[in-house]
N, C-alpha and C positions, 0 to 999 in steps of 0.2 A: 504494500500500500504506500503510495506517495506521501511525503511529509505533510503537504497541505490537506490531503484527504484524511490523514490520521488526525490532524488537528480538528477538522470539521466533525469527524465521527466522534471524537472524544467530547467536543463541545455539545453536540446533539445528545449524546448518551448522558452527559452530566445534567443537561436540562431535563431530560425525561426522568432521571433518577430523583432530582429535586422535587419535581411535580408529584411523582409517585409517593415520595415520603411525606409531602405536605398533606396528601390525602390518606395517609396511614395505610397504604397498600403494600403488600409484599410483591416481589417480582412475579411470583406464581399467580397471584390474584390479577395483576395487571395483564400478564400474558394470556390468562384465561379470558378476560374481558375483551382483549384485542384479537383473540382467536389465533394466537401464535404460540410456538413452543417456549417453555420456560427457559431453556438453555439459550435459545435465540435472543430472548429478552436480556439475559445476562450479558451476552456478547455485545448487544446494542448499547447497554448502559456502560460497558467497559470501553466502548469505542473501537472494538475489534471487528465489527461487522459494518459494511456499507449497506444501508437498507434502501429499499425501493420507495418511491413516492407512495405506492399503494400501502406498504406497511407503515409508513410515517402517518398516513391518514388513519389507519386502523388504531394505531397507538394513541393518536390525538383524540379520537372518538372515545376510546377506553378511558382516557384521562378527563374527558368532557371539556376539552379545550379546542380551539381552532388550530388547524395544522400550522398556521403562521406563528402561533405562540411558541412552538417548538423551535422556530428559526429566528426568533428575535435576537438581535445583536450578533448574528452569525457573521455578518459582513465585517465585523471588527477583526476577525481572525482569518478570513478567506483572502 
């Protein structure tokens, strides 16, 4: 994974993790709500997986936020 992509993935993963924790959800609960595998969610939060727009939208819906919320301030690192 290229350095820029690693930074973006880590930023996105951290944003998802913060929102999940604010809602007192486990990774497993969030993954279930989003319809994705728990280990995939773990990789997303760790920034080791580059996710599709489709999965980004599924995670946003599971967190009950607009997908754009997950990308706020991402231009600061890109």
